[in-house]
Structures are given as structure tokens and as C-alpha cells.
C-alpha positions as CSV (number, residue, x, y, z in Angstrom):
1,M,90.1,141.1,-26.9
2,K,89.6,139.4,-30.3
3,K,89.0,141.4,-33.4
4,V,85.2,142.0,-34.0
5,D,84.0,142.0,-37.6
6,D,81.5,144.7,-39.0
7,K,78.6,142.2,-39.2
8,A,78.9,141.6,-35.5
9,I,79.3,145.3,-34.9
10,W,76.1,145.8,-36.9
11,N,74.1,143.2,-35.2
12,L,75.1,145.2,-31.9
13,L,74.0,148.4,-33.4
14,Q,70.5,147.2,-34.0
15,S,69.6,147.1,-30.4
16,E,69.3,150.3,-28.2
17,K,70.8,148.1,-25.4
18,T,74.1,147.4,-27.2
19,R,74.4,150.3,-29.4
20,E,76.9,152.0,-27.0
21,H,78.9,148.9,-26.8
22,A,78.9,148.6,-30.6
23,F,80.0,152.1,-30.8
24,A,83.1,151.4,-28.4
25,L,84.0,148.7,-30.7
26,I,83.9,150.8,-33.5
27,V,86.1,153.1,-31.8
28,K,88.6,150.5,-30.8
29,T,88.7,148.8,-34.2
30,Y,89.1,151.8,-36.3
31,T,90.7,154.8,-34.4
32,E,94.2,154.2,-35.7
33,M,93.3,153.5,-39.3
34,V,91.0,156.7,-39.1
35,Y,93.9,158.8,-37.5
36,W,96.2,158.2,-40.1
37,K,93.8,158.9,-43.0
38,I,93.3,162.2,-41.4
39,R,97.1,162.9,-40.2
40,H,98.2,162.4,-43.8
41,I,95.6,165.2,-44.9
42,V,96.3,167.7,-42.2
43,L,99.9,166.8,-41.1
44,N,99.6,168.0,-37.8
45,H,99.1,165.7,-34.9
46,D,97.0,167.9,-32.4
47,D,94.7,169.0,-35.7
48,A,94.5,165.2,-36.5
49,D,93.6,164.2,-33.0
50,D,90.8,167.1,-32.9
51,I,89.4,165.8,-36.3
52,L,89.4,162.4,-35.1
53,Q,87.4,163.2,-32.0
54,N,85.0,165.3,-34.3
55,T,84.6,162.3,-36.7
56,F,83.6,159.9,-33.9
57,L,81.3,162.5,-32.5
58,K,79.8,162.9,-35.9
59,A,79.7,159.1,-36.4
60,W,78.0,158.5,-33.0
61,N,75.4,161.5,-33.6
62,N,74.6,159.9,-37.1
63,I,75.1,156.1,-36.4
64,Q,71.4,155.3,-36.7
65,S,71.7,156.5,-40.4
66,F,74.3,153.9,-41.1
67,Q,72.6,151.3,-43.4
68,N,75.3,148.8,-43.7
69,K,75.5,149.4,-47.5
70,S,79.1,149.9,-47.3
71,R,81.9,148.9,-44.9
72,L,82.2,150.7,-41.5
73,S,85.6,151.7,-42.4
74,T,84.4,153.3,-45.6
75,W,81.8,155.2,-43.8
76,L,84.0,156.5,-41.3
77,C,86.7,157.5,-43.6
78,S,84.0,159.3,-45.6
79,I,83.4,161.4,-42.5
80,A,87.0,161.7,-41.4
81,I,88.0,162.9,-44.9
82,H,85.0,165.6,-45.1
83,E,85.9,166.6,-41.7
84,S,89.7,167.1,-42.7
85,L,88.5,169.0,-45.9
86,D,86.3,171.1,-43.7
87,F,89.2,171.8,-41.4
88,L,91.5,172.7,-44.2
89,R,88.8,175.1,-45.7
90,K,88.2,176.8,-42.3
91,K,92.1,177.1,-42.0
92,K,92.4,178.8,-45.3
93,R,89.7,181.4,-44.4
94,D,92.0,182.8,-41.8
95,A,94.3,185.3,-43.4
96,S,97.4,183.9,-41.7
97,A,96.7,180.1,-42.7
98,A,97.9,180.9,-46.2
99,S,101.5,181.5,-45.0
100,D,101.3,178.5,-42.6
101,E,100.8,176.1,-45.3
102,L,104.6,175.5,-45.9
103,S,105.3,176.1,-42.2
104,V,103.2,173.1,-41.1
105,A,105.3,170.8,-43.2
106,N,108.5,172.4,-42.1
107,Q,107.3,171.9,-38.4
108,L,107.2,168.2,-39.0
109,M,110.9,167.9,-38.3
110,A,110.3,169.2,-34.8
111,D,107.2,167.3,-34.2
112,E,107.7,164.5,-31.5
113,Y,105.4,162.4,-33.4
114,F,107.2,162.6,-36.8
115,D,109.7,159.9,-37.4
116,G,110.5,160.6,-41.1
117,D,113.6,162.1,-42.5
118,E,114.3,165.3,-44.5
119,A,113.2,163.7,-47.8
120,H,109.9,163.0,-46.2
121,A,109.5,166.4,-45.0
122,L,110.4,167.7,-48.4
123,L,107.7,165.6,-49.8
124,Q,105.2,167.0,-47.1
125,Q,106.0,170.5,-48.3
126,A,105.2,169.5,-51.9
127,I,101.8,168.0,-50.7
128,A,101.2,170.9,-48.7
129,L,101.1,173.0,-51.7
130,L,98.5,171.2,-53.5
131,P,94.9,172.2,-53.4
132,D,92.8,170.1,-51.0
133,V,91.2,167.9,-53.1
134,Q,94.3,166.9,-55.1
135,K,96.1,166.6,-51.5
136,T,93.4,164.2,-50.4
137,V,93.4,161.9,-53.5
138,F,97.1,161.9,-53.5
139,C,97.3,160.9,-49.8
140,L,94.6,158.2,-50.0
141,R,96.4,156.6,-53.1
142,Y,99.9,157.1,-52.2
143,Y,99.7,156.3,-48.3
144,D,96.8,154.0,-48.3
145,N,96.7,152.5,-51.8
146,M,93.3,153.1,-51.7
147,K,91.3,152.0,-54.7
148,Y,89.6,154.5,-57.1
149,S,86.3,153.0,-56.7
150,E,86.4,153.3,-53.1
151,M,87.7,157.0,-53.3
152,A,84.8,157.6,-55.6
153,Q,82.4,156.2,-53.1
154,I,83.8,158.3,-50.3
155,L,84.3,161.6,-52.1
156,H,81.2,161.4,-54.2
157,T,82.9,161.8,-57.5
158,S,84.0,159.8,-60.6
159,E,86.9,157.3,-60.7
160,G,88.0,159.5,-63.9
161,A,88.0,162.8,-62.0
162,L,90.1,161.1,-59.2
163,K,92.7,159.5,-61.5
164,A,93.0,163.1,-63.2
165,S,93.4,164.6,-59.6
166,Y,95.9,162.1,-58.8
167,H,98.1,162.4,-62.0
168,I,98.1,166.5,-61.8
169,A,99.1,165.9,-58.1
170,V,101.9,163.6,-58.9
171,T,103.1,166.1,-61.6
172,K,103.0,169.1,-59.3
173,I,104.8,167.0,-56.5
174,T,107.6,165.8,-59.1
175,S,108.0,169.2,-60.5
176,Y,108.5,170.7,-56.8
177,L,111.0,168.0,-55.9
178,K,113.0,168.5,-59.2
179,L,113.1,172.3,-58.5
180,K,114.3,171.6,-54.8
181,E,117.2,169.2,-55.9
182,S,118.5,172.0,-58.2
């Protein structure tokens, strides 16, 4: 099947008869990209899968509110990132979750879906220690090379605040990695 562009999907979304087909195209087109945005934030495959399902469920329930003022990928990423942050907040409310932050990163080496090495696992440990917003900004910039302007649109904040968060995150990660080296 050839790739369908956002304009074609938007046109299909306008009719109730073709809306389900349009949404199926959205899922087919954007699942992998959205999954990896989520996975970089929450680390765990099963959690990422659950959040991905919630993201598409929320997108389906709100599909009529999509105004085509941004790209579909931006809209979906916004939903996915907010779902990921909500997940992390709920997880932190659980008393045992605080001690699990590092163990999640350590479990990466045993995760059948993890294809990195020890250096990558160490990086994930450092990222796991970051506050949620810094973690999200770092992951979007480091893994996805997302522009600050797009992040600002998704996270509803200023580019300056995002640049500061990224700089602080990099400083914390660098300090952590230097500490682990010695």
C-alpha cells in the first residue's frame, strides 16, 4: 500500500462514511513513530504499548476536534507525550514507583526488545533520574531531533523554557555519566 499524506487523510476524515478508514490509515501511518516517542519517555515496551493504545483511543475519541491546523503527526505526538507524562505521574504516586525509576533502566538489558549496549543502559539510567519534563524534552531532542518550535507547540510552553530544560538535562546526564566513570 502506498503512503497516504495528511491532506488525503484529512479529506477522508470529513465524511462520516470514510472516517473509520481514515483513522485506520492514521494508525497504520503513525504507529511506529508514536510508539518510539512514547518508548523513549517511559522506557518499558509493555508500558509504551499500553500508552500507544491509549493515545490512539484518545485520538479516535477526539478526531472530530482535529482542525488540521497542525500536522497529524504533531497532534498525535502531543496526545502521546501527554499520555506518557500522565502515566509517569500516576506511577510516581505509587509509593514503590520511586524506587523503581532506576530498576526500569536496569531492566533494559534483560528486555527482549532492547538492542542497546551497557553504555546505552547507563544513559537510560541517567535519563530515568531526570524530572519528567526534562526527560521528555531531552528525549524529543536527543532521539527525535525535534525542533524547539515543534516541542513548544506540543508541550504548550516557550522555546526558551525548553532550551533551558534541555541544557539542564544534558548537564545532569553528563554529571551522572562522569560520576559513573570514576
